[in-house]
C-alpha positions, -999 to 999 in steps of 0.1 A, spaced: 410 -262 510 401 -280 478 412 -316 475 418 -336 443 387 -355 431 403 -389 440 408 -378 476 372 -366 478 360 -399 464 381 -418 490 367 -396 519 332 -403 507 339 -440 504 355 -441 538 324 -426 555 302 -452 539 321 -482 552 301 -503 576 323 -494 606 320 -457 598 282 -459 595 280 -479 627 300 -453 646 280 -424 631 246 -440 637 251 -455 671 242 -432 700 269 -444 724 297 -457 702 311 -424 691 313 -410 726 330 -441 739 356 -440 711 361 -403 717 366 -409 754 393 -435 748 409 -411 722 410 -383 747 425 -405 775 451 -418 750 460 -382 740 463 -373 777 487 -401 782 507 -392 750 510 -355 760 516 -363 796 545 -387 790 560 -365 764 558 -335 788 578 -355 813 606 -358 788 603 -323 775 605 -308 811 636 -329 816 651 -315 784 642 -280 795 661 -287 828 630 -280 849 620 -315 862 634 -350 869 668 -335 872 680 -364 893 675 -388 864 695 -393 833 676 -381 802 682 -414 784 670 -434 813 639 -412 815 632 -417 778 637 -454 780 612 -456 809 586 -433 795 586 -437 757 571 -472 756 540 -457 773 540 -428 749 541 -451 719 515 -474 732 491 -445 739 499 -430 705 489 -462 688 456 -462 707 451 -425 699 458 -431 662 434 -460 660 405 -442 678 412 -410 659 410 -428 626 377 -444 637 363 -410 646 375 -395 614 360 -422 593 325 -415 607 324 -381 589 356 -381 568 347 -353 543 336 -328 570 367 -336 591 391 -333 562 377 -299 553 377 -286 589 403 -259 595 410 -271 631 414 -307 620 438 -297 593 457 -276 618 458 -305 643 473 -327 616 499 -300 607 509 -296 643 510 -334 648 534 -338 618 555 -309 631 557 -325 666 568 -358 649 595 -340 628 607 -322 659 610 -355 677 627 -372 648 653 -343 644 660 -345 681 665 -382 681 687 -381 650 708 -350 658 701 -341 695 710 -374 710 744 -376 693 760 -357 721 738 -371 749 768 -387 767 781 -352 775 749 -339 790 728 -370 799 730 -364 837 735 -327 836 707 -307 852 708 -282 824 709 -298 789 724 -279 760 704 -253 740 695 -277 712 679 -301 737 661 -273 755 649 -259 722 635 -294 712 618 -297 745 602 -263 743 591 -268 707 576 -301 716 556 -287 745 543 -259 723 534 -282 694 516 -307 716 496 -279 733 486 -268 698 476 -304 688 454 -306 719 439 -271 714 431 -276 677 418 -311 684 394 -297 711 381 -270 687 372 -296 660 341 -306 678 330 -269 682 334 -261 645 323 -293 628 290 -284 612 
């Protein structure tokens, strides 16, 4: 993918910032940041999976969906913030190469799609939650949102994992 010249300049500037250079040149800093990033992603995907499995009607059937979301989502958002910060730090260390990497681009597309799926569900899917909140089998729209979410987050993780194998 070809980026506009301004974006290319920004990417080159970003990788020359002191923090990016420190991350890139330090033998242990990148692996530590990456480890925290992976742990945060595990927590994000794990907590989202708890909710998605409830929406699919497969797990946590004894709990109201809204109660489960209220209990789990603060952990999801906290972990997401950590993942976003650590991911941004990792990206900055080699911004032009990451930006042009097919798997990085795919990860970002799937991440945006997962966010849109969540936003659509929260805007439209929760309108009728009072009717199915405690039902063991949520309506098709909720099940579809849960299934789409699981698929999209698996894609985010898979593409993210392949970045390291293809970044040359």
